[in-house]
PDB file as gemmi writes it, atoms N, CA and C in Angstrom:
CRYST1    1.000    1.000    1.000  90.00  90.00  90.00 P 1                      
ATOM      1  N   MET A   1     -28.311 171.158 -99.068  1.00  0.00           N  
ATOM      2  CA  MET A   1     -29.009 170.285 -99.260  1.00  0.00           C  
ATOM      3  C   MET A   1     -29.287 169.021 -98.789  1.00  0.00           C  
ATOM      4  N   ILE A   2     -29.666 168.733 -98.052  1.00  0.00           N  
ATOM      5  CA  ILE A   2     -29.965 167.346 -98.162  1.00  0.00           C  
ATOM      6  C   ILE A   2     -29.730 166.233 -99.434  1.00  0.00           C  
ATOM      7  N   ARG A   3     -30.272 165.362 -99.584  1.00  0.00           N  
ATOM      8  CA  ARG A   3     -30.805 164.268-100.494  1.00  0.00           C  
ATOM      9  C   ARG A   3     -30.979 163.246 -99.791  1.00  0.00           C  
ATOM     10  N   ARG A   4     -30.680 162.312 -99.401  1.00  0.00           N  
ATOM     11  CA  ARG A   4     -30.028 161.137 -98.234  1.00  0.00           C  
ATOM     12  C   ARG A   4     -30.399 160.406 -97.486  1.00  0.00           C  
ATOM     13  N   LEU A   5     -30.410 160.297 -96.521  1.00  0.00           N  
ATOM     14  CA  LEU A   5     -30.069 160.263 -95.140  1.00  0.00           C  
ATOM     15  C   LEU A   5     -30.324 158.349 -94.617  1.00  0.00           C  
ATOM     16  N   VAL A   6     -28.844 157.989 -93.803  1.00  0.00           N  
ATOM     17  CA  VAL A   6     -29.031 156.477 -93.402  1.00  0.00           C  
ATOM     18  C   VAL A   6     -28.967 156.370 -92.575  1.00  0.00           C  
ATOM     19  N   LEU A   7     -29.740 156.266 -91.520  1.00  0.00           N  
ATOM     20  CA  LEU A   7     -29.632 156.295 -90.001  1.00  0.00           C  
ATOM     21  C   LEU A   7     -29.838 154.669 -89.488  1.00  0.00           C  
ATOM     22  N   ASP A   8     -29.420 154.728 -88.468  1.00  0.00           N  
ATOM     23  CA  ASP A   8     -29.490 153.217 -87.561  1.00  0.00           C  
ATOM     24  C   ASP A   8     -30.433 153.871 -86.310  1.00  0.00           C  
ATOM     25  N   VAL A   9     -31.924 153.490 -86.693  1.00  0.00           N  
ATOM     26  CA  VAL A   9     -33.044 153.861 -85.152  1.00  0.00           C  
ATOM     27  C   VAL A   9     -32.635 152.128 -84.384  1.00  0.00           C  
ATOM     28  N   LEU A  10     -32.966 153.177 -82.940  1.00  0.00           N  
ATOM     29  CA  LEU A  10     -34.210 152.118 -82.082  1.00  0.00           C  
ATOM     30  C   LEU A  10     -35.185 152.279 -81.939  1.00  0.00           C  
ATOM     31  N   LYS A  11     -36.527 151.547 -82.652  1.00  0.00           N  
ATOM     32  CA  LYS A  11     -38.049 151.711 -82.754  1.00  0.00           C  
ATOM     33  C   LYS A  11     -38.209 150.657 -81.972  1.00  0.00           C  
ATOM     34  N   PRO A  12     -39.783 151.510 -80.460  1.00  0.00           N  
ATOM     35  CA  PRO A  12     -40.501 150.415 -79.899  1.00  0.00           C  
ATOM     36  C   PRO A  12     -41.189 149.249 -80.913  1.00  0.00           C  
ATOM     37  N   HIS A  13     -42.196 148.665 -80.919  1.00  0.00           N  
ATOM     38  CA  HIS A  13     -42.636 147.786 -81.676  1.00  0.00           C  
ATOM     39  C   HIS A  13     -43.833 148.773 -82.469  1.00  0.00           C  
ATOM     40  N   ASN A  14     -44.662 148.807 -81.611  1.00  0.00           N  
ATOM     41  CA  ASN A  14     -45.415 150.023 -81.931  1.00  0.00           C  
ATOM     42  C   ASN A  14     -45.285 151.835 -81.932  1.00  0.00           C  
ATOM     43  N   PRO A  15     -45.513 152.357 -82.879  1.00  0.00           N  
ATOM     44  CA  PRO A  15     -46.090 152.238 -84.312  1.00  0.00           C  
ATOM     45  C   PRO A  15     -44.604 151.420 -84.800  1.00  0.00           C  
ATOM     46  N   SER A  16     -45.472 150.752 -85.886  1.00  0.00           N  
ATOM     47  CA  SER A  16     -44.896 150.067 -87.059  1.00  0.00           C  
ATOM     48  C   SER A  16     -44.546 150.657 -87.917  1.00  0.00           C  
ATOM     49  N   VAL A  17     -43.479 149.638 -88.286  1.00  0.00           N  
ATOM     50  CA  VAL A  17     -42.533 150.016 -89.223  1.00  0.00           C  
ATOM     51  C   VAL A  17     -43.156 151.720 -90.645  1.00  0.00           C  
ATOM     52  N   VAL A  18     -44.216 150.524 -91.371  1.00  0.00           N  
ATOM     53  CA  VAL A  18     -45.859 151.113 -92.011  1.00  0.00           C  
ATOM     54  C   VAL A  18     -46.496 152.234 -91.235  1.00  0.00           C  
ATOM     55  N   GLU A  19     -46.732 152.131 -90.116  1.00  0.00           N  
ATOM     56  CA  GLU A  19     -46.984 153.993 -89.998  1.00  0.00           C  
ATOM     57  C   GLU A  19     -45.937 154.708 -89.742  1.00  0.00           C  
ATOM     58  N   LEU A  20     -44.452 154.508 -89.700  1.00  0.00           N  
ATOM     59  CA  LEU A  20     -43.774 155.071 -89.771  1.00  0.00           C  
ATOM     60  C   LEU A  20     -42.626 155.470 -90.521  1.00  0.00           C  
ATOM     61  N   SER A  21     -42.796 154.429 -91.937  1.00  0.00           N  
ATOM     62  CA  SER A  21     -42.330 154.699 -93.046  1.00  0.00           C  
ATOM     63  C   SER A  21     -43.778 155.596 -93.182  1.00  0.00           C  
ATOM     64  N   GLU A  22     -44.650 155.300 -92.961  1.00  0.00           N  
ATOM     65  CA  GLU A  22     -45.662 157.031 -93.746  1.00  0.00           C  
ATOM     66  C   GLU A  22     -45.484 158.153 -93.143  1.00  0.00           C  
ATOM     67  N   ALA A  23     -45.993 158.278 -91.817  1.00  0.00           N  
ATOM     68  CA  ALA A  23     -45.353 159.575 -91.275  1.00  0.00           C  
ATOM     69  C   ALA A  23     -44.299 160.342 -91.978  1.00  0.00           C  
ATOM     70  N   LEU A  24     -43.205 159.647 -92.181  1.00  0.00           N  
ATOM     71  CA  LEU A  24     -41.430 160.263 -92.314  1.00  0.00           C  
ATOM     72  C   LEU A  24     -41.923 160.508 -94.191  1.00  0.00           C  
ATOM     73  N   SER A  25     -42.540 159.625 -94.457  1.00  0.00           N  
ATOM     74  CA  SER A  25     -42.794 160.442 -96.669  1.00  0.00           C  
ATOM     75  C   SER A  25     -43.462 161.680 -96.162  1.00  0.00           C  
ATOM     76  N   GLU A  26     -44.215 161.963 -95.244  1.00  0.00           N  
ATOM     77  CA  GLU A  26     -45.180 163.325 -95.557  1.00  0.00           C  
ATOM     78  C   GLU A  26     -44.806 164.389 -94.778  1.00  0.00           C  
ATOM     79  N   LEU A  27     -43.135 164.135 -94.377  1.00  0.00           N  
ATOM     80  CA  LEU A  27     -42.821 165.501 -94.417  1.00  0.00           C  
ATOM     81  C   LEU A  27     -42.105 165.838 -95.396  1.00  0.00           C  
ATOM     82  N   HIS A  28     -42.504 167.276 -95.175  1.00  0.00           N  
ATOM     83  CA  HIS A  28     -41.300 168.634 -96.526  1.00  0.00           C  
ATOM     84  C   HIS A  28     -40.102 168.214 -96.815  1.00  0.00           C  
ATOM     85  N   GLY A  29     -39.909 168.057 -98.417  1.00  0.00           N  
ATOM     86  CA  GLY A  29     -38.726 166.926 -98.794  1.00  0.00           C  
ATOM     87  C   GLY A  29     -38.746 165.857 -98.644  1.00  0.00           C  
ATOM     88  N   ILE A  30     -39.086 165.358 -97.910  1.00  0.00           N  
ATOM     89  CA  ILE A  30     -39.199 164.180 -98.749  1.00  0.00           C  
ATOM     90  C   ILE A  30     -40.004 163.168 -99.406  1.00  0.00           C  
ATOM     91  N   GLU A  31     -39.007 162.671-100.413  1.00  0.00           N  
ATOM     92  CA  GLU A  31     -39.889 161.811-101.557  1.00  0.00           C  
ATOM     93  C   GLU A  31     -40.009 160.136-101.266  1.00  0.00           C  
ATOM     94  N   GLY A  32     -39.088 159.703-100.215  1.00  0.00           N  
ATOM     95  CA  GLY A  32     -39.473 158.036-100.018  1.00  0.00           C  
ATOM     96  C   GLY A  32     -38.812 158.031 -99.151  1.00  0.00           C  
ATOM     97  N   VAL A  33     -39.275 156.504 -98.208  1.00  0.00           N  
ATOM     98  CA  VAL A  33     -38.713 156.154 -97.530  1.00  0.00           C  
ATOM     99  C   VAL A  33     -38.412 154.787 -96.910  1.00  0.00           C  
ATOM    100  N   ASN A  34     -37.489 154.349 -96.721  1.00  0.00           N  
ATOM    101  CA  ASN A  34     -37.140 152.594 -96.672  1.00  0.00           C  
ATOM    102  C   ASN A  34     -37.386 152.379 -95.294  1.00  0.00           C  
ATOM    103  N   ILE A  35     -37.082 151.196 -94.193  1.00  0.00           N  
ATOM    104  CA  ILE A  35     -36.915 151.007 -93.528  1.00  0.00           C  
ATOM    105  C   ILE A  35     -37.357 149.770 -93.778  1.00  0.00           C  
ATOM    106  N   VAL A  36     -36.198 148.452 -92.942  1.00  0.00           N  
ATOM    107  CA  VAL A  36     -35.443 147.857 -93.042  1.00  0.00           C  
ATOM    108  C   VAL A  36     -35.396 147.476 -90.938  1.00  0.00           C  
ATOM    109  N   ILE A  37     -36.326 146.487 -91.241  1.00  0.00           N  
ATOM    110  CA  ILE A  37     -35.645 145.882 -89.585  1.00  0.00           C  
ATOM    111  C   ILE A  37     -34.602 144.872 -89.711  1.00  0.00           C  
ATOM    112  N   TYR A  38     -33.493 144.458 -88.821  1.00  0.00           N  
ATOM    113  CA  TYR A  38     -32.428 143.990 -88.722  1.00  0.00           C  
ATOM    114  C   TYR A  38     -32.026 143.226 -87.367  1.00  0.00           C  
ATOM    115  N   GLU A  39     -33.083 143.170 -86.290  1.00  0.00           N  
ATOM    116  CA  GLU A  39     -33.045 142.655 -84.935  1.00  0.00           C  
ATOM    117  C   GLU A  39     -34.018 143.153 -83.682  1.00  0.00           C  
ATOM    118  N   ILE A  40     -34.713 142.797 -83.726  1.00  0.00           N  
ATOM    119  CA  ILE A  40     -35.586 142.128 -82.904  1.00  0.00           C  
ATOM    120  C   ILE A  40     -35.519 141.849 -81.477  1.00  0.00           C  
ATOM    121  N   ASP A  41     -36.106 142.934 -80.576  1.00  0.00           N  
ATOM    122  CA  ASP A  41     -36.021 142.240 -79.052  1.00  0.00           C  
ATOM    123  C   ASP A  41     -37.382 142.040 -78.640  1.00  0.00           C  
ATOM    124  N   GLN A  42     -37.802 141.945 -77.166  1.00  0.00           N  
ATOM    125  CA  GLN A  42     -38.474 141.857 -76.725  1.00  0.00           C  
ATOM    126  C   GLN A  42     -39.696 142.942 -76.293  1.00  0.00           C  
ATOM    127  N   GLU A  43     -38.745 144.411 -76.629  1.00  0.00           N  
ATOM    128  CA  GLU A  43     -39.222 145.283 -76.389  1.00  0.00           C  
ATOM    129  C   GLU A  43     -39.061 146.819 -77.559  1.00  0.00           C  
ATOM    130  N   VAL A  44     -37.887 146.057 -78.705  1.00  0.00           N  
ATOM    131  CA  VAL A  44     -37.460 147.137 -79.450  1.00  0.00           C  
ATOM    132  C   VAL A  44     -36.987 146.474 -80.764  1.00  0.00           C  
ATOM    133  N   GLU A  45     -37.042 147.276 -81.494  1.00  0.00           N  
ATOM    134  CA  GLU A  45     -37.127 146.962 -83.164  1.00  0.00           C  
ATOM    135  C   GLU A  45     -35.335 147.491 -83.810  1.00  0.00           C  
ATOM    136  N   ASN A  46     -34.380 147.140 -83.932  1.00  0.00           N  
ATOM    137  CA  ASN A  46     -33.801 147.775 -84.836  1.00  0.00           C  
ATOM    138  C   ASN A  46     -33.901 148.230 -86.662  1.00  0.00           C  
ATOM    139  N   ALA A  47     -34.038 149.546 -86.119  1.00  0.00           N  
ATOM    140  CA  ALA A  47     -33.831 149.642 -88.056  1.00  0.00           C  
ATOM    141  C   ALA A  47     -33.638 150.338 -89.597  1.00  0.00           C  
ATOM    142  N   LYS A  48     -32.727 150.465 -90.035  1.00  0.00           N  
ATOM    143  CA  LYS A  48     -32.499 151.048 -90.861  1.00  0.00           C  
ATOM    144  C   LYS A  48     -32.769 151.828 -91.529  1.00  0.00           C  
ATOM    145  N   VAL A  49     -32.985 153.079 -91.673  1.00  0.00           N  
ATOM    146  CA  VAL A  49     -33.994 153.984 -92.136  1.00  0.00           C  
ATOM    147  C   VAL A  49     -33.768 154.768 -93.346  1.00  0.00           C  
ATOM    148  N   ILE A  50     -33.901 154.907 -94.058  1.00  0.00           N  
ATOM    149  CA  ILE A  50     -32.585 155.425 -95.200  1.00  0.00           C  
ATOM    150  C   ILE A  50     -34.390 156.324 -95.988  1.00  0.00           C  
ATOM    151  N   VAL A  51     -33.982 157.707 -95.947  1.00  0.00           N  
ATOM    152  CA  VAL A  51     -34.716 158.948 -96.570  1.00  0.00           C  
ATOM    153  C   VAL A  51     -34.558 159.516 -97.685  1.00  0.00           C  
ATOM    154  N   ALA A  52     -35.255 159.922 -98.691  1.00  0.00           N  
ATOM    155  CA  ALA A  52     -34.717 160.185 -99.705  1.00  0.00           C  
ATOM    156  C   ALA A  52     -35.566 161.665-100.806  1.00  0.00           C  
ATOM    157  N   GLY A  53     -34.599 162.241-101.177  1.00  0.00           N  
ATOM    158  CA  GLY A  53     -35.703 163.802-101.050  1.00  0.00           C  
ATOM    159  C   GLY A  53     -34.814 164.869-102.154  1.00  0.00           C  
ATOM    160  N   ASN A  54     -35.567 165.942-101.860  1.00  0.00           N  
ATOM    161  CA  ASN A  54     -34.817 167.390-102.978  1.00  0.00           C  
ATOM    162  C   ASN A  54     -34.405 168.022-101.540  1.00  0.00           C  
ATOM    163  N   SER A  55     -34.828 167.785-100.703  1.00  0.00           N  
ATOM    164  CA  SER A  55     -34.043 169.008 -99.680  1.00  0.00           C  
ATOM    165  C   SER A  55     -34.943 168.151 -98.352  1.00  0.00           C  
ATOM    166  N   ILE A  56     -34.177 167.899 -97.967  1.00  0.00           N  
ATOM    167  CA  ILE A  56     -34.371 167.004 -96.357  1.00  0.00           C  
ATOM    168  C   ILE A  56     -33.682 168.013 -95.330  1.00  0.00           C  
ATOM    169  N   ASP A  57     -35.330 167.913 -94.033  1.00  0.00           N  
ATOM    170  CA  ASP A  57     -34.235 168.992 -93.139  1.00  0.00           C  
ATOM    171  C   ASP A  57     -34.097 167.770 -91.484  1.00  0.00           C  
ATOM    172  N   PHE A  58     -33.051 167.127 -91.338  1.00  0.00           N  
ATOM    173  CA  PHE A  58     -32.879 166.867 -90.577  1.00  0.00           C  
ATOM    174  C   PHE A  58     -33.352 166.659 -89.266  1.00  0.00           C  
ATOM    175  N   GLU A  59     -33.509 167.975 -88.360  1.00  0.00           N  
ATOM    176  CA  GLU A  59     -34.557 168.346 -87.362  1.00  0.00           C  
ATOM    177  C   GLU A  59     -35.756 168.128 -87.454  1.00  0.00           C  
ATOM    178  N   SER A  60     -36.080 167.696 -88.592  1.00  0.00           N  
ATOM    179  CA  SER A  60     -37.305 167.496 -88.966  1.00  0.00           C  
ATOM    180  C   SER A  60     -37.540 166.037 -88.653  1.00  0.00           C  
ATOM    181  N   ILE A  61     -36.296 165.136 -89.418  1.00  0.00           N  
ATOM    182  CA  ILE A  61     -36.486 163.139 -89.069  1.00  0.00           C  
ATOM    183  C   ILE A  61     -36.702 163.049 -88.213  1.00  0.00           C  
ATOM    184  N   LYS A  62     -35.702 164.466 -87.113  1.00  0.00           N  
ATOM    185  CA  LYS A  62     -35.532 163.778 -85.727  1.00  0.00           C  
ATOM    186  C   LYS A  62     -36.369 164.020 -84.976  1.00  0.00           C  
ATOM    187  N   ASN A  63     -37.125 164.731 -85.618  1.00  0.00           N  
ATOM    188  CA  ASN A  63     -38.436 165.387 -84.217  1.00  0.00           C  
ATOM    189  C   ASN A  63     -39.395 164.564 -84.695  1.00  0.00           C  
ATOM    190  N   LYS A  64     -39.447 163.964 -86.001  1.00  0.00           N  
ATOM    191  CA  LYS A  64     -40.571 162.877 -86.131  1.00  0.00           C  
ATOM    192  C   LYS A  64     -40.616 161.698 -85.193  1.00  0.00           C  
ATOM    193  N   LEU A  65     -39.684 161.212 -85.516  1.00  0.00           N  
ATOM    194  CA  LEU A  65     -38.318 159.642 -84.725  1.00  0.00           C  
ATOM    195  C   LEU A  65     -39.003 159.824 -83.218  1.00  0.00           C  
ATOM    196  N   LYS A  66     -38.546 160.915 -82.702  1.00  0.00           N  
ATOM    197  CA  LYS A  66     -39.185 161.143 -80.931  1.00  0.00           C  
ATOM    198  C   LYS A  66     -40.124 161.260 -80.582  1.00  0.00           C  
ATOM    199  N   GLU A  67     -41.174 162.086 -82.228  1.00  0.00           N  
ATOM    200  CA  GLU A  67     -42.770 162.236 -82.074  1.00  0.00           C  
ATOM    201  C   GLU A  67     -42.924 160.922 -81.398  1.00  0.00           C  
ATOM    202  N   MET A  68     -42.049 159.647 -81.820  1.00  0.00           N  
ATOM    203  CA  MET A  68     -42.855 158.650 -82.633  1.00  0.00           C  
ATOM    204  C   MET A  68     -42.267 157.212 -81.642  1.00  0.00           C  
ATOM    205  N   GLY A  69     -41.649 157.650 -80.091  1.00  0.00           N  
ATOM    206  CA  GLY A  69     -40.696 156.997 -79.666  1.00  0.00           C  
ATOM    207  C   GLY A  69     -39.932 156.130 -80.003  1.00  0.00           C  
ATOM    208  N   ALA A  70     -38.916 156.550 -81.017  1.00  0.00           N  
ATOM    209  CA  ALA A  70     -37.863 155.966 -81.418  1.00  0.00           C  
ATOM    210  C   ALA A  70     -36.940 157.187 -81.413  1.00  0.00           C  
ATOM    211  N   THR A  71     -35.383 156.552 -81.416  1.00  0.00           N  
ATOM    212  CA  THR A  71     -34.036 156.803 -81.198  1.00  0.00           C  
ATOM    213  C   THR A  71     -33.305 157.107 -82.434  1.00  0.00           C  
ATOM    214  N   ILE A  72     -32.934 157.542 -83.197  1.00  0.00           N  
ATOM    215  CA  ILE A  72     -31.288 157.725 -83.681  1.00  0.00           C  
ATOM    216  C   ILE A  72     -30.031 156.871 -83.376  1.00  0.00           C  
ATOM    217  N   HIS A  73     -29.885 155.812 -83.554  1.00  0.00           N  
ATOM    218  CA  HIS A  73     -28.281 155.949 -82.891  1.00  0.00           C  
ATOM    219  C   HIS A  73     -27.582 156.292 -83.548  1.00  0.00           C  
ATOM    220  N   SER A  74     -27.715 155.971 -84.784  1.00  0.00           N  
ATOM    221  CA  SER A  74     -26.446 157.171 -85.801  1.00  0.00           C  
ATOM    222  C   SER A  74     -26.971 157.461 -86.906  1.00  0.00           C  
ATOM    223  N   VAL A  75     -25.652 158.051 -87.515  1.00  0.00           N  
ATOM    224  CA  VAL A  75     -26.665 158.627 -88.575  1.00  0.00           C  
ATOM    225  C   VAL A  75     -25.323 158.002 -89.404  1.00  0.00           C  
ATOM    226  N   ASP A  76     -25.828 157.132 -90.967  1.00  0.00           N  
ATOM    227  CA  ASP A  76     -24.397 156.104 -91.233  1.00  0.00           C  
ATOM    228  C   ASP A  76     -24.142 156.424 -92.916  1.00  0.00           C  
ATOM    229  N   GLU A  77     -25.019 157.911 -93.055  1.00  0.00           N  
ATOM    230  CA  GLU A  77     -24.577 158.320 -94.502  1.00  0.00           C  
ATOM    231  C   GLU A  77     -25.201 159.199 -94.522  1.00  0.00           C  
ATOM    232  N   VAL A  78     -24.761 160.328 -95.557  1.00  0.00           N  
ATOM    233  CA  VAL A  78     -25.395 162.128 -95.323  1.00  0.00           C  
ATOM    234  C   VAL A  78     -24.967 162.003 -96.693  1.00  0.00           C  
ATOM    235  N   ALA A  79     -26.018 162.272 -97.651  1.00  0.00           N  
ATOM    236  CA  ALA A  79     -25.558 162.643 -99.197  1.00  0.00           C  
ATOM    237  C   ALA A  79     -26.362 164.054 -99.452  1.00  0.00           C  
ATOM    238  N   ALA A  80     -25.470 165.337 -99.820  1.00  0.00           N  
ATOM    239  CA  ALA A  80     -25.429 166.020-100.243  1.00  0.00           C  
ATOM    240  C   ALA A  80     -25.241 167.057-101.217  1.00  0.00           C  
ATOM    241  N   GLY A  81     -26.226 168.022-101.540  1.00  0.00           N  
ATOM    242  CA  GLY A  81     -26.050 169.231-102.883  1.00  0.00           C  
ATOM    243  C   GLY A  81     -26.620 168.843-104.162  1.00  0.00           C  
ATOM    244  N   LYS A  82     -26.239 168.684-105.315  1.00  0.00           N  
ATOM    245  CA  LYS A  82     -27.145 169.198-106.381  1.00  0.00           C  
ATOM    246  C   LYS A  82     -27.416 167.845-106.775  1.00  0.00           C  
ATOM    247  N   ARG A  83     -26.105 166.715-106.983  1.00  0.00           N  
ATOM    248  CA  ARG A  83     -26.763 165.377-107.145  1.00  0.00           C  
ATOM    249  C   ARG A  83     -26.457 164.621-105.944  1.00  0.00           C  
ATOM    250  N   ILE A  84     -26.380 163.359-106.129  1.00  0.00           N  
ATOM    251  CA  ILE A  84     -26.113 162.227-105.096  1.00  0.00           C  
ATOM    252  C   ILE A  84     -24.939 161.369-105.841  1.00  0.00           C  
ATOM    253  N   VAL A  85     -24.029 161.344-104.946  1.00  0.00           N  
ATOM    254  CA  VAL A  85     -22.637 160.908-105.179  1.00  0.00           C  
ATOM    255  C   VAL A  85     -22.683 159.433-105.024  1.00  0.00           C  
ATOM    256  N   GLU A  86     -22.881 158.162-105.676  1.00  0.00           N  
ATOM    257  CA  GLU A  86     -22.378 157.313-105.067  1.00  0.00           C  
ATOM    258  C   GLU A  86     -21.347 156.203-104.785  1.00  0.00           C  
ATOM    259  N   GLU A  87     -21.228 155.987-103.484  1.00  0.00           N  
ATOM    260  CA  GLU A  87     -19.732 155.270-103.475  1.00  0.00           C  
ATOM    261  C   GLU A  87     -19.538 154.669-103.842  1.00  0.00           C  
ATOM    262  N   VAL A  88     -18.041 154.523-104.779  1.00  0.00           N  
ATOM    263  CA  VAL A  88     -17.498 153.293-105.375  1.00  0.00           C  
ATOM    264  C   VAL A  88     -16.536 152.491-104.129  1.00  0.00           C  
ATOM    265  N   MET A  89     -15.999 150.824-105.075  1.00  0.00           N  
ATOM    266  CA  MET A  89     -14.917 150.375-103.872  1.00  0.00           C  
ATOM    267  C   MET A  89     -13.454 150.762-104.428  1.00  0.00           C  
ATOM    268  N   THR A  90     -12.920 150.714-103.963  1.00  0.00           N  
ATOM    269  CA  THR A  90     -11.080 151.268-103.967  1.00  0.00           C  
ATOM    270  C   THR A  90     -10.534 150.175-103.777  1.00  0.00           C  
ATOM    271  N   PRO A  91      -9.084 150.046-104.073  1.00  0.00           N  
ATOM    272  CA  PRO A  91      -8.380 149.227-103.290  1.00  0.00           C  
ATOM    273  C   PRO A  91      -7.824 148.898-101.787  1.00  0.00           C  
ATOM    274  N   GLN A  92      -8.479 150.472-101.498  1.00  0.00           N  
ATOM    275  CA  GLN A  92      -8.020 150.167 -99.633  1.00  0.00           C  
ATOM    276  C   GLN A  92      -9.575 149.617 -99.375  1.00  0.00           C  
ATOM    277  N   ASP A  93     -10.613 149.486 -99.611  1.00  0.00           N  
ATOM    278  CA  ASP A  93     -11.547 148.987 -98.916  1.00  0.00           C  
ATOM    279  C   ASP A  93     -12.008 147.354 -99.341  1.00  0.00           C  
ATOM    280  N   ASP A  94     -10.794 146.796-100.154  1.00  0.00           N  
ATOM    281  CA  ASP A  94     -10.340 145.508-100.070  1.00  0.00           C  
ATOM    282  C   ASP A  94      -9.559 144.934 -98.743  1.00  0.00           C  
ATOM    283  N   SER A  95      -8.702 145.413 -98.831  1.00  0.00           N  
ATOM    284  CA  SER A  95      -7.605 145.853 -97.284  1.00  0.00           C  
ATOM    285  C   SER A  95      -7.730 145.873 -96.062  1.00  0.00           C  
ATOM    286  N   ALA A  96      -9.093 146.341 -96.791  1.00  0.00           N  
ATOM    287  CA  ALA A  96      -9.691 147.202 -94.892  1.00  0.00           C  
ATOM    288  C   ALA A  96     -10.590 145.930 -94.781  1.00  0.00           C  
ATOM    289  N   ARG A  97     -10.941 144.901 -95.568  1.00  0.00           N  
ATOM    290  CA  ARG A  97     -11.542 143.691 -95.530  1.00  0.00           C  
ATOM    291  C   ARG A  97     -11.174 142.411 -95.110  1.00  0.00           C  
ATOM    292  N   MET A  98      -9.659 142.434 -94.422  1.00  0.00           N  
ATOM    293  CA  MET A  98      -8.893 141.297 -94.869  1.00  0.00           C  
ATOM    294  C   MET A  98      -8.273 140.935 -93.360  1.00  0.00           C  
TER     295      MET A  98                                                      
END                                                                             
């Protein structure tokens, strides 16, 4: 079962992030939605969409986004299982940033 998804989404200016987050939060198995706009163009917005819940259905999220005119660029993080495992820094992470 999926508990958290982090998506890179391209959306039109309308619907607003408020409308989009409310629509996603009404889907079965979703307990919370965060949307952060990180780039705005004349016609579209790039957004980081974070969805959390106990039993997230990826297909229903994908369909709702499509219905609202948005498209998924990438799935940047998935957390599944009985609990969410948080990312930790390792020495390999430090060397990759140099």
